[in-house]
C-alpha positions in Angstrom: -2.1 -28.9 -2.4 1.4 -29.0 -3.9 2.4 -26.3 -6.3 3.0 -27.1 -10.0 6.6 -27.5 -10.9 8.7 -24.4 -11.9 12.2 -23.3 -12.5 13.8 -21.4 -9.6 16.2 -18.4 -10.1 17.9 -16.5 -7.2 19.7 -13.4 -8.5 21.9 -11.2 -6.4 21.4 -7.9 -8.3 18.6 -6.0 -9.8 20.1 -6.4 -13.3 20.3 -10.2 -12.9 16.7 -10.2 -11.7 15.5 -8.2 -14.7 17.5 -10.5 -17.1 15.9 -13.5 -15.5 12.4 -12.1 -16.0 13.1 -11.2 -19.6 14.5 -14.7 -20.3 11.6 -16.5 -18.6 8.8 -14.7 -20.5 5.3 -13.8 -19.4 4.8 -16.9 -17.2 7.5 -15.9 -14.7 6.6 -14.6 -11.2 8.7 -12.5 -8.8 8.8 -13.7 -5.1 9.6 -11.2 -2.4 8.6 -12.2 1.1 6.2 -14.8 -0.3 3.4 -14.2 2.1 0.9 -13.6 -0.7 2.4 -15.7 -3.5 3.0 -19.0 -1.7 -0.6 -19.6 -0.8 -1.6 -18.8 -4.3 0.9 -21.3 -5.7 -0.2 -24.0 -3.2 -3.8 -23.6 -4.3 -2.6 -23.6 -8.0 -4.3 -20.3 -8.6 -1.1 -19.5 -10.3 1.3 -21.8 -12.1 4.4 -19.8 -13.2 7.1 -21.6 -15.2 9.8 -19.6 -13.4 10.1 -18.1 -10.0 12.6 -15.3 -9.5 13.5 -14.9 -5.8 14.6 -11.5 -4.8 15.8 -12.5 -1.3 19.5 -12.1 -2.1 19.2 -8.7 -3.8 20.7 -6.5 -0.9 20.3 -3.2 -2.8 16.5 -3.6 -2.5 16.4 -3.3 1.3 16.5 -0.3 3.6 15.3 3.2 4.0 17.2 6.4 3.1 16.6 10.1 2.5 17.0 11.7 -0.9 16.2 15.4 -0.6 12.5 15.8 0.0 11.8 12.1 -0.4 12.1 8.9 1.6 13.3 6.1 -0.5 12.3 2.6 0.7 13.6 -0.4 -1.0 11.0 -2.8 -2.3 12.4 -5.7 -0.2 12.2 -3.8 3.1 10.1 -5.9 5.4 7.0 -4.6 7.2 8.9 -5.1 10.5 11.7 -2.8 9.4 9.3 -0.2 8.1 7.5 -0.2 11.5 10.7 0.4 13.4 12.5 2.8 11.0 13.1 6.3 12.5 13.0 8.0 9.2 9.5 6.5 8.4 8.3 7.5 11.9 9.5 11.1 11.4 8.5 11.7 7.8 5.8 9.2 6.8 3.7 8.5 10.0 0.8 7.2 7.9 2.9 4.4 6.5 4.0 3.3 9.9 0.4 3.5 11.2 -0.9 1.2 8.5 2.0 -1.2 8.7 1.3 -1.7 12.4 -2.1 -3.3 11.4 -0.6 -5.8 8.9 -1.2 -9.4 9.9 0.9 -10.6 12.8 4.6 -10.4 13.8 5.6 -13.5 11.9 4.1 -12.2 8.6 5.6 -8.7 9.2 9.1 -10.2 9.6 8.8 -11.9 6.2 6.4 -9.8 4.1 7.8 -6.8 2.2 6.5 -3.3 1.3 7.2 -3.8 -2.4 5.7 -7.2 -2.5 2.4 -6.0 -0.9 2.3 -3.1 -3.4 3.0 -5.1 -6.4 0.5 -7.8 -5.4 -2.2 -5.0 -5.6 -4.8 -6.7 -3.4 -7.5 -4.0 -3.0 -8.1 -5.3 0.6 -4.3 -4.9 1.4 -3.5 -2.3 4.0 -0.5 -0.6 2.3 -2.0 0.5 -1.0 -4.2 3.3 0.3 -1.4 4.9 2.4 0.9 4.9 -0.5 -1.8 6.6 -2.6 -2.6 9.1 0.1 1.1 10.0 0.6 1.4 10.5 -3.2 4.3 8.1 -3.4 6.0 7.2 -6.7 7.0 3.7 -7.6 10.4 3.1 -9.3 10.3 0.2 -11.7 13.3 -1.6 -13.4 13.1 -3.4 -16.7 15.2 -4.2 -19.8 15.0 -0.6 -21.0 16.2 0.8 -17.6 14.2 2.4 -14.8 11.0 4.5 -14.9 9.0 6.2 -12.2 5.2 5.7 -11.9 3.0 7.8 -9.6 0.9 5.7 -7.2 -2.3 7.1 -8.8 -1.3 5.5 -12.1 0.4 2.3 -10.7 -2.8 0.6 -9.4 -4.9 -0.2 -12.5 -7.4 -2.9 -11.5 -7.9 -5.9 -9.2 -4.4 -7.4 -8.6 -3.2 -5.5 -11.7 -0.5 -2.8 -11.8 1.5 -0.9 -14.3 4.3 -3.4 -14.1 5.1 -5.2 -17.4 5.9 -8.9 -17.2 9.7 -8.2 -17.5 9.7 -5.4 -14.9 10.0 -5.4 -11.1 9.4 -2.8 -8.4 12.6 -1.6 -6.9 11.9 1.5 -4.8 9.0 3.3 -3.2 9.7 7.1 -3.1 7.5 8.9 -0.5 7.5 12.7 -0.3 8.3 13.7 3.3 5.3 14.6 5.3 7.3 15.9 8.2 5.1 17.3 11.0 1.9 15.8 9.5 -0.3 13.8 11.8 -1.7 10.5 10.5 -4.0 7.6 11.4 -5.0 4.3 9.7 -8.5 3.1 10.7 -9.3 -0.5 9.8 -12.4 -2.6 10.2 -12.2 -6.4 10.0 -14.1 -9.3 11.5 -11.2 -11.0 13.3 -7.6 -10.2 14.2 -5.2 -10.5 11.3 -7.9 -10.6 8.6 -8.0 -8.4 5.5 -9.7 -5.1 5.7 -13.4 -5.1 5.0 -12.9 -1.3 4.7 -10.0 0.9 6.0 -9.1 4.6 5.8 -5.7 6.2 5.5 -5.6 9.8 6.7 -2.7 12.3 7.0 -3.2 16.0 7.8 -1.2 19.1 8.5 -2.7 21.4 11.0 -1.8 24.9 12.3 -3.5 26.2 15.5 -6.2 23.6 15.2 -7.0 24.4 11.5 -6.5 21.7 8.9 -4.2 23.3 6.2 -3.7 20.1 4.1 -5.3 16.7 4.0 -4.8 13.4 2.2 -7.4 10.6 2.5 -7.5 7.3 0.8 -9.7 4.2 1.1 -9.0 0.5 1.3 -11.3 -2.1 -0.3 -13.8 0.4 -1.7 -13.1 -0.5 -5.3 -10.8 -2.7 -7.4 -7.9 -0.3 -6.5 -7.3 2.1 -3.6 -9.4 5.2 -3.9 -8.5 8.8 -3.1 -11.3 10.5 -1.2 -11.0 13.9 -2.9 -14.4 15.1 -1.6 -13.3 14.5 2.0 -10.0 16.3 1.4 -11.7 19.3 -0.1 -14.1 19.6 2.8 -11.3 19.5 5.4 -9.0 22.1 4.1 -9.2 25.4 5.9 -11.7 24.3 8.6 -11.3 23.9 12.4 -10.8 20.3 13.4 -14.2 20.1 15.2 -16.6 17.2 15.6 -19.1 18.9 13.2 -16.6 19.8 10.5 -15.1 16.3 10.6 -18.6 14.7 10.4 -19.4 16.9 7.4 -16.2 16.0 5.6 -16.6 12.3 6.3 -20.1 12.3 4.7 -18.3 12.5 1.4 -16.2 9.4 1.9 -18.1 7.0 -0.3 -18.5 9.4 -3.2 -17.3 7.9 -6.5 -16.5 4.5 -5.0 -17.5 1.1 -6.3 -17.3 -1.3 -3.3 -17.1 -5.0 -3.8 -19.9 -7.4 -2.6 -18.9 -10.5 -0.8 -19.8 -12.7 2.2 -18.6 -10.0 4.6 -20.5 -7.0 3.4 -22.7 -5.5 0.7 -22.2 -2.1 -1.1 -24.3 0.0 1.3 -22.7 -1.5 4.4 -19.2 -0.7 3.0 -20.2 2.8 2.2 -21.5 3.3 5.7 -18.3 1.9 7.1 -16.3 4.2 4.9 -18.0 7.3 6.4 -17.8 6.1 10.0 -14.1 5.0 9.7 -13.2 8.2 7.9 -14.6 10.3 10.7 -12.7 8.3 13.3 -9.4 8.4 11.3 -9.6 12.2 10.8 -10.4 12.8 14.5 -7.5 10.7 15.5 -5.1 12.3 13.1 -6.2 15.8 13.8 -6.3 15.3 17.6 -9.9 16.3 17.7 
């Protein structure tokens, strides 16, 4: 299908982008890499009156250090996240998850900020951002504000962004020395996750000192697996302890039901994948 007609604005700064959104009203949409929005427009599942293209806003690209945080611009592509030395050193979980996103063509066009703002519960980058306890920096007419990832994702395709705001930065606390793994289950290559698990752990002498675990597609938003985390801290990374911790993976979740899987199958997958991901991250 052909998208409905719309006005097109291509700002070169964040301030210009915010002004364009404020002027266009609630029916405006932001386009980043376009890998999620364009198919929606073509199917006329969305019909914005104005499209604000961030492609020329150079300040939204790149990765830098700021004290104990990594700061990743919202328009940084998946390809650049994959290959960035700072991400590899201080946020291994984010690299691990980004490696699973779609195919090379999509990773060259799609952006970290676009994936996060789209808030698809089956998307592969929401759970890692939640597990890493990242903060999202949002710009609007009143200036900038910072929203913790735990508060940013509110419901299916719904975030804390107001219609006249845009995501500008992802601030990730450095997890230097932490090991991580993203375990994903899908039916065919490049498909959305039926269920996936994001795990990052800090170990000393084989004992798990800290753990962060989050689940993909086990609810309308990414889910932090607090029961698993609590069961992991202070234990030796053995097969038995990992299996015991993974048994808590589905607690408090509300998995969707679709043509791929029912609730019980997704809960089973969550436990199995959590065990695999912990073992891989902990080197067990």
